[in-house]
Residue frames as a rotation matrix with the C-alpha (Angstrom) as fourth column:
MET 1
0.707 -0.152 0.691 -4.01
-0.246 -0.969 0.038 -46.25
0.663 -0.197 -0.722 -76.53
SER 2
-0.217 -0.914 -0.342 -0.73
0.187 0.305 -0.934 -46.09
0.958 -0.266 0.105 -74.58
ARG 3
0.167 0.157 -0.973 -0.41
0.959 0.203 0.198 -46.17
0.229 -0.966 -0.117 -70.84
PHE 4
-0.777 -0.568 -0.272 1.06
0.614 -0.779 -0.127 -42.66
-0.140 -0.266 0.954 -70.95
ALA 5
-0.620 0.609 0.495 -2.11
-0.005 -0.634 0.773 -41.18
0.785 0.477 0.396 -72.40
THR 6
0.405 0.834 -0.376 -4.07
0.404 0.206 0.891 -42.45
0.820 -0.512 -0.254 -69.36
LEU 7
-0.105 -0.518 -0.849 -1.54
0.994 -0.047 -0.095 -41.02
0.009 -0.854 0.520 -66.94
ALA 8
-0.790 -0.290 0.540 -1.78
0.390 -0.918 0.077 -37.40
0.474 0.271 0.838 -68.21
PRO 9
0.110 0.841 0.530 -5.30
-0.109 -0.520 0.847 -36.69
0.988 -0.151 0.035 -66.87
ARG 10
0.681 0.067 -0.729 -4.30
0.666 0.358 0.654 -38.13
0.305 -0.931 0.199 -63.42
GLN 11
-0.365 -0.901 -0.236 -1.21
0.930 -0.340 -0.140 -36.01
0.046 -0.271 0.962 -63.42
ARG 12
-0.592 0.219 0.776 -3.25
0.121 -0.927 0.354 -32.93
0.797 0.303 0.522 -64.28
ALA 13
0.530 0.848 0.001 -5.79
0.083 -0.053 0.995 -33.68
0.844 -0.528 -0.099 -61.63
LEU 14
0.412 -0.474 -0.778 -2.97
0.910 0.260 0.324 -34.18
0.049 -0.841 0.539 -59.05
ALA 15
-0.677 -0.682 0.276 -1.34
0.681 -0.723 -0.115 -30.93
0.278 0.110 0.954 -60.09
ALA 16
-0.210 0.712 0.670 -4.63
-0.073 -0.695 0.716 -29.10
0.975 0.101 0.198 -59.87
ALA 17
0.678 0.496 -0.542 -5.26
0.431 0.329 0.840 -30.63
0.596 -0.803 0.009 -56.44
ILE 18
-0.070 -0.829 -0.554 -1.87
0.998 -0.060 -0.036 -29.52
-0.003 -0.556 0.831 -55.20
VAL 19
-0.751 -0.173 0.637 -2.36
0.333 -0.933 0.138 -26.00
0.570 0.316 0.758 -56.53
VAL 20
0.177 0.907 0.381 -5.77
-0.095 -0.369 0.924 -25.72
0.980 -0.200 0.021 -54.96
ALA 21
0.611 -0.002 -0.792 -4.45
0.727 0.397 0.560 -27.06
0.313 -0.918 0.244 -51.63
LEU 22
-0.476 -0.865 -0.160 -1.66
0.877 -0.453 -0.160 -24.56
0.066 -0.216 0.974 -51.70
ALA 23
-0.580 0.330 0.744 -4.11
0.068 -0.891 0.448 -21.81
0.811 0.311 0.495 -52.56
LEU 24
0.533 0.839 -0.111 -6.40
0.134 0.046 0.990 -22.81
0.836 -0.542 -0.088 -49.71
ALA 25
0.298 -0.534 -0.791 -3.50
0.954 0.202 0.223 -23.01
0.041 -0.821 0.570 -47.26
GLY 26
-0.749 -0.590 0.302 -2.38
0.599 -0.797 -0.072 -19.58
0.283 0.126 0.951 -48.41
ALA 27
-0.154 0.797 0.585 -5.89
-0.063 -0.598 0.799 -18.17
0.986 0.086 0.142 -48.04
ALA 28
0.715 0.372 -0.592 -6.18
0.511 0.300 0.806 -19.63
0.477 -0.878 0.025 -44.52
PHE 29
-0.205 -0.846 -0.493 -2.79
0.977 -0.205 -0.054 -18.22
-0.056 -0.493 0.868 -43.55
TRP 30
-0.785 -0.148 0.602 -3.68
0.312 -0.934 0.177 -14.83
0.536 0.327 0.779 -44.98
SER 31
0.213 0.934 0.287 -7.08
-0.005 -0.293 0.956 -14.75
0.977 -0.205 -0.058 -43.26
LEU 32
0.617 -0.062 -0.785 -5.44
0.762 0.298 0.575 -15.63
0.198 -0.953 0.231 -39.92
HIS 33
-0.195 -0.801 -0.566 -2.53
0.786 -0.473 0.398 -13.15
-0.586 -0.367 0.722 -40.28
GLY 34
0.534 0.681 0.501 -4.43
0.832 -0.320 -0.453 -10.92
-0.148 0.659 -0.738 -42.76
ALA 35
-0.432 -0.544 0.719 -3.45
0.688 -0.715 -0.128 -7.77
0.584 0.440 0.683 -44.46
LYS 36
-0.199 0.390 -0.899 -4.02
0.903 -0.283 -0.323 -5.24
-0.380 -0.876 -0.296 -41.72
GLY 37
-0.767 -0.195 -0.611 -3.82
0.064 -0.971 0.229 -2.21
-0.638 0.137 0.758 -43.96
GLY 38
-0.154 0.763 -0.628 -6.72
-0.870 -0.407 -0.280 -3.06
-0.469 0.503 0.726 -46.33
SER 39
0.345 0.433 0.833 -8.20
-0.087 0.898 -0.431 -5.60
-0.935 0.076 0.348 -48.64
ALA 40
0.869 -0.097 -0.485 -6.09
-0.494 -0.131 -0.860 -5.07
0.019 0.987 -0.162 -51.73
THR 41
0.445 -0.779 0.441 -3.25
0.287 0.591 0.754 -7.25
-0.849 -0.209 0.486 -52.86
VAL 42
0.330 -0.441 -0.834 -0.51
-0.862 -0.501 -0.076 -6.66
-0.385 0.744 -0.546 -55.37
SER 43
0.950 0.020 0.311 0.13
0.089 0.938 -0.334 -9.45
-0.299 0.345 0.890 -57.86
MET 44
0.144 -0.978 0.153 3.52
0.648 0.210 0.732 -10.34
-0.747 -0.006 0.664 -59.26
ASP 45
-0.237 -0.255 0.937 3.02
0.938 -0.310 0.152 -8.11
0.252 0.916 0.313 -62.28
GLY 46
-0.944 -0.292 -0.154 2.34
0.329 -0.868 -0.371 -5.11
-0.025 -0.401 0.916 -60.04
GLN 47
-0.419 0.865 0.276 -1.43
-0.134 -0.360 0.923 -4.96
0.898 0.350 0.266 -60.60
THR 48
-0.894 0.215 0.394 -3.69
-0.410 -0.036 -0.911 -4.37
-0.182 -0.976 0.121 -57.60
SER 49
-0.434 0.791 -0.432 -6.74
-0.099 0.435 0.895 -6.59
0.895 0.431 -0.110 -57.19
ALA 50
0.166 0.529 0.832 -9.38
-0.934 -0.186 0.304 -6.97
0.316 -0.828 0.463 -54.52
ALA 51
-0.869 -0.492 0.056 -8.65
-0.468 0.778 -0.419 -9.79
0.162 -0.390 -0.906 -52.14
LYS 52
0.248 0.958 0.141 -11.24
-0.968 0.241 0.067 -12.53
0.031 -0.153 0.988 -52.12
ASP 53
-0.416 -0.279 0.866 -11.51
-0.393 0.913 0.106 -16.24
-0.820 -0.296 -0.489 -51.44
ASP 54
0.242 0.481 -0.842 -11.86
-0.960 -0.006 -0.279 -17.73
-0.139 0.877 0.461 -54.96
GLY 55
0.768 0.132 0.626 -10.82
-0.244 0.965 0.097 -21.27
-0.592 -0.227 0.773 -54.18
GLY 56
-0.050 -0.931 0.361 -7.54
0.278 0.335 0.900 -20.98
-0.959 0.145 0.242 -56.08
VAL 57
0.649 0.363 0.669 -8.97
0.725 -0.028 -0.688 -19.63
-0.231 0.931 -0.282 -59.32
GLY 58
0.950 -0.284 -0.130 -6.97
-0.303 -0.940 -0.159 -16.43
-0.077 0.191 -0.979 -59.07
ILE 59
0.131 -0.943 0.307 -3.74
-0.480 0.211 0.851 -18.36
-0.867 -0.259 -0.425 -58.43
LEU 60
0.007 -0.039 0.999 -4.43
0.603 0.798 0.027 -20.65
-0.798 0.602 0.029 -61.36
LEU 61
0.905 0.289 0.314 -5.22
0.425 -0.557 -0.714 -17.66
-0.031 0.779 -0.626 -63.66
ASP 62
0.698 -0.698 -0.160 -1.91
-0.621 -0.701 0.351 -16.05
-0.357 -0.146 -0.923 -62.58
LEU 63
-0.082 -0.679 0.730 -0.05
-0.059 0.734 0.677 -19.31
-0.995 0.012 -0.100 -63.25
ALA 64
0.330 0.277 0.902 -1.66
0.814 0.400 -0.421 -19.54
-0.477 0.874 -0.094 -66.67
LYS 65
0.998 0.041 -0.055 -0.92
0.012 -0.894 -0.447 -15.95
-0.067 0.446 -0.893 -67.51
THR 66
0.298 -0.953 0.060 2.72
-0.645 -0.155 0.748 -16.51
-0.703 -0.262 -0.661 -66.60
ALA 67
-0.111 -0.271 0.956 2.81
0.342 0.893 0.293 -19.65
-0.933 0.360 -0.006 -68.71
VAL 68
0.751 0.405 0.521 1.37
0.631 -0.208 -0.748 -17.77
-0.195 0.890 -0.412 -71.73
GLY 69
0.874 -0.440 -0.205 4.03
-0.441 -0.896 0.040 -15.10
-0.201 0.055 -0.978 -71.27
GLU 70
-0.097 -0.943 0.319 6.71
-0.653 0.302 0.694 -17.74
-0.751 -0.141 -0.645 -71.28
ASN 71
-0.083 0.144 -0.986 5.20
-0.971 0.210 0.113 -19.43
0.223 0.967 0.122 -74.32
ARG 72
-0.982 -0.143 0.124 4.25
-0.174 0.939 -0.297 -22.58
-0.074 -0.313 -0.947 -72.43
LEU 73
-0.256 0.951 -0.173 0.78
-0.945 -0.208 0.254 -23.04
0.205 0.229 0.952 -73.97
VAL 74
0.725 0.629 -0.279 0.63
-0.597 0.777 0.200 -26.88
0.343 0.022 0.939 -74.05
ALA 75
0.500 -0.665 -0.556 4.09
0.605 0.727 -0.325 -28.03
0.620 -0.174 0.765 -72.85
PRO 76
-0.800 -0.455 -0.392 5.67
-0.352 0.884 -0.308 -29.00
0.486 -0.108 -0.867 -70.55
ALA 77
0.011 0.808 -0.588 3.20
0.293 0.560 0.775 -31.47
0.956 -0.181 -0.231 -69.01
GLY 78
0.184 0.182 -0.966 1.91
0.965 0.151 0.213 -30.23
0.185 -0.972 -0.148 -65.69
SER 79
-0.151 -0.308 -0.939 3.10
0.534 -0.825 0.185 -26.62
-0.832 -0.473 0.289 -66.12
ASN 80
-0.878 -0.087 0.470 1.38
0.464 -0.395 0.793 -25.09
0.116 0.915 0.387 -69.12
ALA 81
-0.848 0.529 -0.037 -1.36
-0.519 -0.841 -0.150 -22.56
-0.110 -0.108 0.988 -69.71
TYR 82
-0.270 0.811 -0.519 -3.92
-0.548 0.314 0.775 -24.98
0.792 0.494 0.360 -71.05
GLU 83
-0.302 0.126 -0.945 -3.73
0.588 0.805 -0.080 -27.21
0.751 -0.580 -0.317 -68.00
PHE 84
-0.907 -0.018 -0.420 -3.97
0.360 -0.549 -0.754 -24.22
-0.217 -0.835 0.505 -65.68
TYR 85
-0.688 0.708 -0.157 -6.97
-0.724 -0.655 0.218 -22.77
0.052 0.263 0.963 -67.58
LEU 86
-0.179 0.626 -0.759 -8.68
-0.188 0.736 0.650 -26.18
0.966 0.259 -0.014 -67.74
SER 87
-0.606 -0.068 -0.792 -8.17
0.720 0.378 -0.583 -26.47
0.339 -0.923 -0.180 -63.94
VAL 88
-0.940 0.324 -0.110 -9.81
-0.255 -0.876 -0.409 -23.03
-0.229 -0.357 0.906 -63.57
LEU 89
-0.380 0.848 -0.369 -12.79
-0.767 -0.065 0.639 -24.31
0.518 0.526 0.675 -65.58
GLN 90
-0.358 0.260 -0.897 -13.06
0.398 0.911 0.106 -27.38
0.845 -0.318 -0.430 -63.31
LEU 91
-0.740 0.061 -0.670 -13.48
0.648 -0.203 -0.734 -25.02
-0.181 -0.977 0.110 -60.36
ASP 92
-0.185 0.651 -0.736 -15.54
-0.142 -0.759 -0.636 -22.38
-0.972 -0.013 0.233 -62.21
PRO 93
-0.265 0.061 0.962 -16.98
0.768 0.616 0.172 -23.75
-0.583 0.785 -0.210 -65.45
SER 94
0.654 0.553 0.516 -18.17
0.755 -0.527 -0.391 -20.31
0.056 0.645 -0.762 -66.60
ASN 95
0.203 -0.645 -0.737 -14.95
0.369 -0.646 0.668 -18.40
-0.907 -0.408 0.107 -65.90
LYS 96
0.957 0.288 0.033 -14.85
0.153 -0.404 -0.902 -15.93
-0.247 0.868 -0.431 -68.74
ALA 97
0.428 -0.870 -0.244 -11.15
-0.833 -0.484 0.267 -15.11
-0.350 0.089 -0.932 -68.45
ALA 98
-0.345 -0.559 0.754 -10.14
-0.238 0.829 0.506 -18.78
-0.908 -0.005 -0.419 -68.82
LEU 99
0.346 0.581 0.737 -12.56
0.557 0.505 -0.660 -19.41
-0.755 0.638 -0.149 -71.64
ASP 100
0.958 0.003 -0.288 -11.37
-0.186 -0.757 -0.626 -16.33
-0.220 0.653 -0.724 -73.56
GLU 101
0.087 -0.995 -0.039 -7.66
-0.876 -0.095 0.473 -17.13
-0.475 -0.007 -0.880 -73.11
LEU 102
-0.228 -0.124 0.966 -8.23
0.133 0.979 0.157 -20.77
-0.965 0.164 -0.207 -74.20
HIS 103
0.694 0.565 0.446 -10.03
0.527 0.023 -0.850 -19.56
-0.491 0.825 -0.281 -77.29
ASP 104
0.870 -0.373 -0.323 -7.45
-0.469 -0.828 -0.307 -16.81
-0.153 0.419 -0.895 -78.13
SER 105
-0.078 -0.989 0.123 -4.45
-0.840 0.132 0.526 -19.07
-0.536 -0.062 -0.842 -77.69
PHE 106
0.540 0.386 0.748 -5.96
-0.045 0.901 -0.432 -22.03
-0.840 0.200 0.504 -79.66
PRO 107
0.971 -0.184 -0.151 -4.33
-0.145 0.048 -0.988 -21.20
0.189 0.982 0.020 -83.02
THR 108
0.152 -0.975 0.159 -0.87
-0.890 -0.205 -0.408 -20.92
0.430 -0.079 -0.899 -81.50
ALA 109
-0.081 -0.152 0.985 -1.41
-0.753 0.656 0.040 -24.05
-0.653 -0.739 -0.168 -79.37
SER 110
0.811 0.380 0.446 -2.57
0.006 0.756 -0.655 -26.11
-0.586 0.533 0.610 -82.34
ALA 111
0.717 -0.657 -0.234 0.53
-0.474 -0.213 -0.855 -24.91
0.512 0.723 -0.464 -84.22
ASP 112
-0.130 -0.772 0.622 2.62
-0.989 0.149 -0.021 -26.26
-0.077 -0.618 -0.782 -81.30
VAL 113
0.354 0.349 0.868 0.87
-0.304 0.920 -0.246 -29.62
-0.884 -0.177 0.432 -81.66
GLU 114
1.000 0.019 -0.003 1.64
-0.008 0.261 -0.965 -29.68
-0.017 0.965 0.262 -85.42
ARG 115
0.362 -0.929 0.078 5.28
-0.838 -0.361 -0.409 -28.73
0.408 0.083 -0.909 -84.67
ALA 116
-0.097 -0.356 0.929 5.55
-0.794 0.590 0.143 -31.75
-0.600 -0.725 -0.340 -82.36
ILE 117
0.741 0.409 0.533 4.11
0.022 0.778 -0.628 -34.01
-0.671 0.477 0.567 -85.02
ASN 118
0.914 -0.370 -0.165 6.60
-0.266 -0.241 -0.933 -32.66
0.306 0.897 -0.319 -87.55
ASN 119
0.034 -0.926 0.375 9.45
-0.949 -0.147 -0.277 -33.24
0.312 -0.347 -0.884 -85.15
ASN 120
-0.040 0.044 -0.998 8.41
-0.124 0.991 0.049 -36.85
0.991 0.125 -0.035 -84.69
GLU 121
-0.948 -0.107 0.301 7.59
-0.302 -0.002 -0.953 -36.19
0.103 -0.994 -0.030 -80.97
LEU 122
-0.458 0.834 -0.307 4.45
-0.135 0.276 0.952 -38.32
0.878 0.478 -0.014 -81.43
ASP 123
-0.202 0.414 -0.888 3.74
0.897 0.443 0.002 -39.17
0.394 -0.795 -0.460 -77.78
GLU 124
-0.752 -0.093 -0.653 4.09
0.422 -0.828 -0.368 -35.49
-0.507 -0.552 0.662 -76.82
ALA 125
-0.891 0.438 -0.123 1.92
-0.371 -0.543 0.753 -34.51
0.262 0.717 0.646 -79.78
GLN 126
-0.330 0.788 -0.520 -0.71
0.384 0.615 0.689 -36.98
0.862 0.028 -0.505 -78.66
ARG 127
-0.356 0.131 -0.925 -0.68
0.920 -0.123 -0.371 -35.54
-0.162 -0.984 -0.077 -75.08
GLU 128
-0.876 -0.043 -0.481 -0.93
0.033 -0.999 0.030 -31.98
-0.482 0.010 0.876 -76.42
LEU 129
-0.766 0.625 -0.153 -3.68
-0.242 -0.059 0.968 -32.89
0.596 0.779 0.197 -78.86
SER 130
-0.243 0.635 -0.733 -5.63
0.775 0.582 0.246 -34.57
0.583 -0.509 -0.634 -76.04
LEU 131
-0.567 -0.046 -0.822 -5.27
0.669 -0.608 -0.428 -31.42
-0.481 -0.792 0.376 -73.99
LEU 132
-0.926 0.258 -0.274 -6.68
-0.361 -0.817 0.450 -29.23
-0.107 0.516 0.850 -76.77
ARG 133
-0.529 0.764 -0.369 -9.55
0.090 0.482 0.871 -31.73
0.844 0.428 -0.324 -77.27
GLU 134
-0.493 0.365 -0.790 -10.47
0.870 0.183 -0.459 -31.28
-0.023 -0.913 -0.407 -73.60
PHE 135
-0.697 0.180 -0.695 -11.22
-0.005 -0.969 -0.246 -27.63
-0.717 -0.168 0.676 -74.45
ASP 136
0.088 0.691 -0.718 -12.90
-0.846 -0.328 -0.420 -28.09
-0.525 0.645 0.556 -77.84
SER 137
-0.366 -0.251 0.896 -13.47
-0.028 0.966 0.258 -31.68
-0.930 0.069 -0.360 -78.96
THR 138
0.455 0.695 0.557 -15.39
0.563 0.260 -0.784 -30.69
-0.690 0.670 -0.273 -82.10
ASN 139
0.419 -0.377 -0.826 -12.87
-0.534 -0.838 0.112 -28.38
-0.735 0.395 -0.552 -83.75
TYR 140
0.999 0.037 0.012 -11.97
-0.010 0.529 -0.849 -29.50
-0.037 0.848 0.529 -87.30
ILE 141
0.371 -0.928 0.029 -8.37
-0.769 -0.325 -0.551 -28.38
0.520 0.182 -0.834 -86.85
LEU 142
-0.140 -0.412 0.900 -7.97
-0.880 0.469 0.078 -31.00
-0.454 -0.781 -0.429 -84.14
SER 143
0.719 0.458 0.522 -9.47
-0.124 0.824 -0.553 -33.60
-0.684 0.333 0.649 -86.42
LEU 144
0.862 -0.464 -0.202 -6.95
-0.264 -0.071 -0.962 -32.71
0.432 0.883 -0.184 -89.08
LEU 145
0.000 -0.915 0.404 -4.09
-0.954 -0.121 -0.275 -32.83
0.300 -0.385 -0.873 -86.53
GLY 146
0.203 0.185 0.962 -5.37
-0.593 0.805 -0.029 -36.20
-0.779 -0.564 0.273 -85.31
GLY 147
0.969 0.162 0.189 -5.25
0.057 0.597 -0.800 -37.54
-0.242 0.786 0.569 -88.85
LYS 148
0.519 -0.854 -0.031 -1.80
-0.546 -0.304 -0.781 -36.14
0.657 0.422 -0.624 -89.41
LEU 149
-0.046 -0.546 0.836 -0.64
-0.979 0.192 0.072 -37.70
-0.200 -0.815 -0.544 -86.17
ASP 150
0.543 0.307 0.781 -2.04
-0.213 0.951 -0.225 -41.11
-0.812 -0.045 0.582 -87.17
ALA 151
0.978 -0.202 -0.057 -0.41
-0.023 0.167 -0.986 -40.84
0.209 0.965 0.158 -90.60
GLN 152
0.278 -0.924 0.262 2.92
-0.814 -0.371 -0.447 -39.96
0.511 -0.089 -0.855 -89.01
ARG 153
0.102 -0.152 0.983 2.64
-0.758 0.628 0.176 -42.94
-0.644 -0.763 -0.051 -86.64
GLN 154
0.876 0.226 0.426 2.07
0.081 0.802 -0.591 -45.24
-0.475 0.552 0.685 -89.71
ILE 155
0.705 -0.704 -0.080 5.17
-0.366 -0.266 -0.892 -43.74
0.607 0.658 -0.446 -91.41
VAL 156
-0.011 -0.731 0.682 7.24
-0.999 -0.014 -0.031 -44.43
0.032 -0.682 -0.731 -88.25
ILE 157
0.417 0.247 0.875 5.89
-0.398 0.915 -0.069 -48.00
-0.817 -0.320 0.480 -88.11
ARG 158
0.998 -0.019 0.061 6.79
0.063 0.392 -0.918 -48.58
-0.007 0.920 0.392 -91.77
GLN 159
0.428 -0.897 0.114 10.26
-0.671 -0.400 -0.624 -47.14
0.605 0.191 -0.773 -91.24
ASP 160
0.015 -0.345 0.938 10.74
-0.913 0.377 0.154 -49.42
-0.407 -0.859 -0.310 -88.20
GLU 161
0.691 0.330 0.643 9.61
-0.120 0.930 -0.349 -52.42
-0.713 0.164 0.681 -90.16
ALA 162
0.909 -0.403 -0.109 11.97
-0.115 0.011 -0.993 -51.64
0.402 0.915 -0.037 -93.01
ARG 163
0.076 -0.897 0.435 14.87
-0.931 -0.220 -0.291 -51.26
0.357 -0.383 -0.852 -90.58
ALA 164
0.196 0.074 0.978 13.89
-0.679 0.730 0.081 -54.56
-0.708 -0.680 0.193 -88.97
ALA 165
0.949 0.224 0.223 13.78
0.021 0.659 -0.752 -56.27
-0.316 0.718 0.620 -92.37
VAL 166
0.551 -0.826 -0.118 17.27
-0.492 -0.207 -0.846 -54.99
0.674 0.524 -0.521 -93.27
ILE 167
-0.130 -0.627 0.768 18.64
-0.990 0.121 -0.068 -56.23
-0.050 -0.770 -0.636 -89.90
GLN 168
0.491 0.384 0.782 16.91
-0.362 0.906 -0.218 -59.58
-0.792 -0.176 0.584 -90.34
SER 169
0.992 -0.116 -0.050 18.33
-0.005 0.357 -0.934 -59.95
0.126 0.927 0.354 -93.87
GLN 170
0.230 -0.960 0.158 21.80
-0.763 -0.279 -0.583 -59.00
0.604 0.013 -0.797 -92.69
GLN 171
-0.064 -0.200 0.978 21.56
-0.887 0.461 0.036 -61.62
-0.458 -0.865 -0.207 -89.91
SER 172
0.786 0.405 0.468 20.30
-0.132 0.849 -0.513 -64.25
-0.605 0.341 0.720 -92.30
ALA 173
0.815 -0.540 -0.210 23.13
-0.271 -0.035 -0.962 -63.47
0.512 0.841 -0.175 -94.77
ALA 174
-0.030 -0.833 0.553 25.69
-0.960 -0.130 -0.248 -63.60
0.279 -0.538 -0.795 -91.90
SER 175
0.076 0.106 0.991 24.34
-0.671 0.741 -0.028 -66.88
-0.737 -0.664 0.127 -90.56
GLY 176
0.945 0.287 0.158 24.15
-0.061 0.627 -0.777 -68.42
-0.322 0.724 0.610 -94.11
ALA 177
0.585 -0.796 -0.157 27.81
-0.479 -0.182 -0.859 -67.49
0.655 0.577 -0.488 -94.82
THR 178
-0.162 -0.626 0.762 29.05
-0.983 0.173 -0.067 -69.08
-0.090 -0.760 -0.644 -91.61
PRO 179
-0.332 -0.027 -0.943 29.74
-0.458 0.879 0.136 -72.85
0.825 0.477 -0.305 -91.97
């Protein structure tokens, strides 16, 4: 496994920690300088919700909802809906909104992984596939995509080997022709 595959979980954990720290700082600021008129807040989409200390879950859900609206389900790394929803589940493992959204967006997200494989963006496809496996490691679609990714890697290796053989034969011919 590449070094990049091991960095992704650390990057997600760091991003989640930063978001949670910002959420806690915001909650502390708000509690000190609080809303004097009542306990309702208005979110960016204009909806009113009851103010409560949820440890950053609400912020992460809002970030995830924005990412879904912008079609950032599994990419870019560190700023996509799946990472935000998985961060919510780390804070609240039974969060129904996050679980429902992860389930509902799975077909589109898996299509994004397949698109990355088809475009030969194999490292990105591996990262995205790993992200989906964090949500549902037993899904047969992910097994199929994993097989397709492995097959595509083998094709790329064979193409690279063929190019190397051509270059080597050209160099051998050039060095054999030189006296």
